[in-house]
Structures are given as C-alpha cells and as structure tokens.
C-alpha positions as CSV (number, residue, x, y, z in Angstrom):
1,R,118.4,66.2,95.6
2,T,119.9,69.0,95.8
3,P,123.0,69.3,93.2
4,T,126.4,70.0,95.3
5,K,129.0,72.6,93.6
6,E,131.1,69.9,93.1
7,E,129.1,67.8,90.8
8,F,128.3,71.5,89.4
9,P,131.7,73.2,89.9
10,T,130.2,76.2,87.3
11,A,127.1,76.6,88.1
12,P,125.7,80.1,90.1
13,G,125.1,79.1,93.7
14,E,121.2,79.6,93.7
15,N,120.4,77.3,91.0
16,L,121.8,74.5,93.2
17,V,118.5,73.9,94.7
18,A,116.4,70.6,94.4
19,G,114.6,70.3,90.9
20,S,114.1,68.2,87.8
21,V,113.9,68.3,84.3
22,V,110.2,69.2,82.4
23,F,108.7,69.3,78.8
24,A,107.5,72.9,77.9
25,R,105.7,73.5,73.8
26,T,107.5,75.9,72.0
27,D,105.4,78.5,69.7
28,H,107.4,78.0,67.6
29,E,109.4,75.6,65.2
30,V,112.9,74.6,66.6
31,P,114.9,72.8,64.7
32,L,114.6,68.9,66.7
33,T,118.3,68.6,67.1
34,D,118.4,70.8,69.5
35,H,116.6,69.2,73.3
36,Y,117.3,72.1,75.5
37,Q,114.2,73.9,72.8
38,W,111.8,72.2,74.9
39,W,112.9,70.1,78.2
40,S,114.6,72.8,81.0
41,Y,114.9,72.6,84.9
42,V,112.2,73.2,86.9
43,K,113.6,74.3,90.4
44,G,110.7,72.8,93.3
45,A,110.1,69.3,90.5
46,N,110.5,66.1,92.1
47,W,107.4,62.9,91.9
48,R,105.1,64.7,94.3
49,H,105.0,68.6,91.7
50,P,106.2,67.1,88.4
51,L,105.7,70.3,86.7
52,G,107.4,72.4,89.0
53,P,106.0,73.2,93.1
54,Q,102.5,75.0,91.8
55,S,101.5,71.6,90.4
56,N,101.0,68.4,91.9
57,I,99.2,64.6,91.2
58,K,96.1,65.0,93.2
59,G,93.3,62.9,91.0
60,K,96.3,61.1,89.8
61,E,96.4,57.9,91.6
62,N,95.8,55.7,88.7
63,Y,98.6,57.6,85.9
64,P,102.6,56.4,86.1
65,V,104.4,57.9,88.3
66,V,107.0,60.1,87.0
67,Q,110.9,62.4,87.8
68,I,111.4,58.9,89.5
69,A,115.6,59.7,88.7
70,Y,117.0,55.6,89.0
71,P,118.7,55.9,92.0
72,D,114.9,56.1,93.4
73,A,113.5,53.4,92.0
74,Q,116.0,51.0,92.4
75,A,115.4,52.1,95.9
76,Y,111.5,52.0,95.7
77,A,112.4,48.4,93.5
78,K,114.2,46.7,96.6
79,W,111.4,47.8,99.1
80,A,109.2,45.9,97.1
81,R,111.4,43.1,97.5
82,K,111.8,43.0,93.3
83,R,113.9,44.3,91.0
84,L,113.9,46.9,87.8
85,P,113.9,44.1,84.7
86,T,117.0,44.7,82.5
87,E,115.9,45.6,79.2
88,A,116.8,42.0,77.7
89,E,113.1,40.4,79.8
90,F,111.7,44.4,79.1
91,E,111.3,44.0,75.6
92,F,110.6,39.8,75.4
93,A,108.3,41.4,78.2
94,A,106.5,43.9,75.7
95,R,106.3,41.5,72.4
96,G,104.0,39.7,74.6
97,G,104.6,36.6,72.6
98,L,104.9,37.9,69.5
99,S,107.8,36.9,67.3
100,G,109.4,39.8,65.0
101,K,106.2,42.3,65.1
102,T,107.5,46.1,64.8
103,Y,105.7,47.2,67.7
104,V,104.0,45.6,70.6
105,W,101.0,44.7,69.3
106,G,101.8,43.4,65.2
107,D,103.1,45.3,62.4
108,E,100.3,47.7,61.3
109,F,100.9,51.5,63.8
110,R,96.9,51.9,64.5
111,P,95.1,48.4,62.9
112,G,91.2,49.4,62.2
113,G,92.2,53.0,62.5
114,K,92.5,52.2,66.3
115,W,95.1,54.3,68.1
116,M,96.8,51.4,70.1
117,A,99.9,53.9,72.6
118,N,100.3,57.4,74.4
119,T,101.8,59.1,71.2
120,W,102.1,62.7,70.0
121,Q,100.3,64.0,67.6
122,G,100.7,66.6,65.4
123,K,104.4,68.8,64.7
124,F,107.2,68.6,67.3
125,P,107.7,70.3,70.0
126,V,104.6,72.6,69.2
127,K,101.6,70.6,69.3
128,D,100.2,67.4,69.7
129,G,96.8,67.0,68.8
130,G,96.0,64.4,70.8
131,E,94.3,62.1,68.4
132,D,94.4,59.7,71.3
133,G,92.5,61.1,73.5
134,Y,95.7,62.8,76.2
135,T,98.0,65.5,76.0
136,G,100.4,64.5,78.1
137,I,99.9,61.0,80.4
138,A,97.3,59.3,80.8
139,P,95.8,56.7,83.1
140,V,96.8,53.6,83.1
141,K,95.3,51.0,81.3
142,S,93.6,53.3,78.7
143,F,95.7,51.1,76.0
144,P,94.4,47.7,74.8
145,P,96.7,45.7,76.4
146,N,99.6,43.5,75.0
147,G,99.0,39.5,74.6
148,Y,101.5,39.2,77.7
149,G,98.2,41.1,79.5
150,L,100.7,44.2,80.2
151,Y,99.1,47.7,79.4
152,D,101.7,50.4,78.7
153,M,104.7,48.9,77.6
154,A,104.6,51.3,73.9
155,G,104.1,55.3,74.5
156,N,103.1,57.0,77.9
157,V,106.4,57.1,79.6
158,W,109.6,55.7,79.4
159,E,111.0,53.2,81.5
160,W,114.3,52.0,83.2
161,C,115.9,49.1,83.1
162,S,118.8,47.6,84.9
163,D,121.8,48.1,82.0
164,W,123.9,50.2,81.7
165,Y,123.7,52.3,78.6
166,R,126.0,51.1,75.4
167,P,126.0,51.6,71.9
168,D,127.6,48.9,70.8
169,Y,126.6,46.4,73.2
170,Y,124.1,44.2,71.0
171,K,126.7,44.5,68.1
172,T,129.2,43.5,70.9
173,L,126.7,40.8,71.6
174,A,126.5,39.7,68.1
175,D,129.7,39.3,67.0
176,K,130.9,36.9,69.5
177,G,128.9,35.0,67.1
178,A,126.5,33.6,69.2
179,V,123.2,33.9,70.3
180,A,123.1,35.4,73.4
181,N,120.9,34.0,76.3
182,N,119.1,36.8,78.4
183,P,121.7,38.6,78.5
184,Q,121.6,41.4,81.7
185,G,123.8,44.2,79.9
186,P,127.7,45.6,79.7
187,D,129.5,46.3,82.9
188,S,130.0,49.7,82.3
189,P,128.2,52.3,80.8
190,F,129.5,54.8,78.3
191,D,127.9,56.5,75.9
192,P,130.2,58.4,72.7
193,S,128.0,61.7,73.3
194,E,128.6,62.6,76.2
195,P,131.6,60.1,77.7
196,N,131.8,61.6,81.1
197,E,127.8,61.2,82.5
198,K,126.8,57.5,83.7
199,K,123.6,56.1,81.7
200,R,121.3,53.9,82.4
201,V,119.0,52.3,79.3
202,H,115.9,53.3,79.2
203,R,113.0,51.1,77.0
204,G,109.5,51.7,75.4
205,G,108.9,55.0,75.1
206,S,106.6,58.0,76.1
207,F,103.7,60.5,74.3
208,L,106.3,62.6,72.9
209,C,107.4,60.1,70.5
210,N,106.0,60.3,67.0
211,E,107.5,59.5,63.4
212,Q,109.3,62.9,63.8
213,Y,110.9,63.2,66.5
214,C,110.9,59.8,68.1
215,S,109.9,57.1,67.2
216,R,110.7,55.1,69.9
217,Y,108.2,52.9,70.6
218,I,109.0,50.3,68.0
219,V,109.0,47.3,70.0
220,G,112.7,46.9,69.4
221,T,114.3,50.2,70.3
222,R,115.8,51.9,73.5
223,G,116.5,55.4,74.7
224,K,119.3,55.8,77.9
225,G,119.4,58.4,80.8
226,E,121.9,59.6,82.9
227,V,120.7,57.8,86.5
228,N,120.7,61.3,88.3
229,T,117.8,62.6,86.2
230,G,114.0,62.4,86.0
231,T,112.1,64.3,83.5
232,N,108.3,64.2,83.9
233,H,108.2,61.6,81.2
234,L,110.7,58.4,82.9
235,G,108.6,56.7,85.0
236,F,109.5,52.4,85.8
237,R,108.3,49.7,87.1
238,C,109.5,46.5,89.0
239,V,109.5,43.2,88.0
240,R,109.6,39.6,90.1
241,S,112.4,36.9,89.9
242,N,111.3,33.5,90.4
C-alpha cells in the first residue's frame, strides 16, 4: 500500500510511493549492527515484483510467496478459510515430533555432510557461497521434510505468526510457575528497541541466516517484524483448526 504523510511526516512527498524492503549484498564487510547497510526501501517492490518493478515471479510458481505484510497474510488466510499459526503451533509443527533438539531435523547441523535447509554460507552480507545449492530463495520441497512431513520449517523464508511480539512473553509465562498449554501470545505488542512499532512474531529463519549473523533456523528461536512491512525473505503459511 501507499505510505501516508501521517505515517511518515518528515518524508519527502516523492518518497511516499508504494514499495517494500529488499535485501542487497554489500561489496565489502560492514558492521552487522547496522542492517540499513543491506536493506533498502524499493519503490514498486511487492509480491508480484519481489525485488522491484523490473523483477517478476514468472516461472517461480513453486517458490514461497514473499513481500507480504501481516494484514495481507491474514486476509489471504481468511479468504482460504484458514488462519495464521500461533508461535506455539509453529514450533510444535516445526519440531516434527522431536523433543529438545536444536534443529527441526535433530542436533547435528549437517548430518552426514548434507544440507538440511536453505541458509547463508559465507561472509554475511557480502557473499553467499551457495554450498546448499541456492543463493536466494529455493523452491519449496528442495530440502527434506521434518518428522511430520512438513517442508521448509527452517530456513528459506521467515513466516508470520499470529502472536504479538514481546521479548519477555515466555519469561512471563515461566514466572507464573505453571506449564502453559497452547499459549496464544500476549494481548499487545512491545519492542523496547522500537516501542512505537506494532510487531508480530516471525518464525523459521531464512536464506539470510547463518551462524555469523542470524542463526534463527534453530528451532526455538524467533524473529519479529512491523506488521505493515514486507521483505523479500518473509512469507507465511496457513493452518486450519479442526
């Protein structure tokens, strides 16, 4: 959607054009604390043109959709008579029946030397060596499924969950002294680093994650995102209640 002057009062009018956030490799090493070095707002970027107006999704019908803001993911799920998963549901599904394991496939990152998920290999954000066969998003089912037969529950693209993001939510549950049964997430969002932003939880990690910068393909880890912001490494999947 088109940004408004009310949302961005200091932005020049010519910049208030519909678009989205796109990753671009840098040509030299940069501080990993400054994500603006590799992310930029691209006018005209959307789910049909994930890298900008000159890109398209022709021939990529088997790739995960990206550049989806939370309201769009929610609207699609409602149209399909489904919904977005809670964070707890996503982790339960991602574990695939394994308990206490580091990854969705077990404890070893590359069992038998085999790549199990689409992640970044090399110096981030300068060069992805593509040792897993991909430098960017991979088609779905390019890597083995987990124990429940689910694909890409780690790596490839982040996925929206329905929970509001609060960094202390699970600590709050633990402090209550009881085991939470199917928690539904907090009632409101809060990110102390950006207290005025409304954020939802991301899960699963993406092709930009590696041990150097973002190791959140580890099954118990989480991400976050402002609800109206899409990127070219963020998608979603739906669930259906019985």
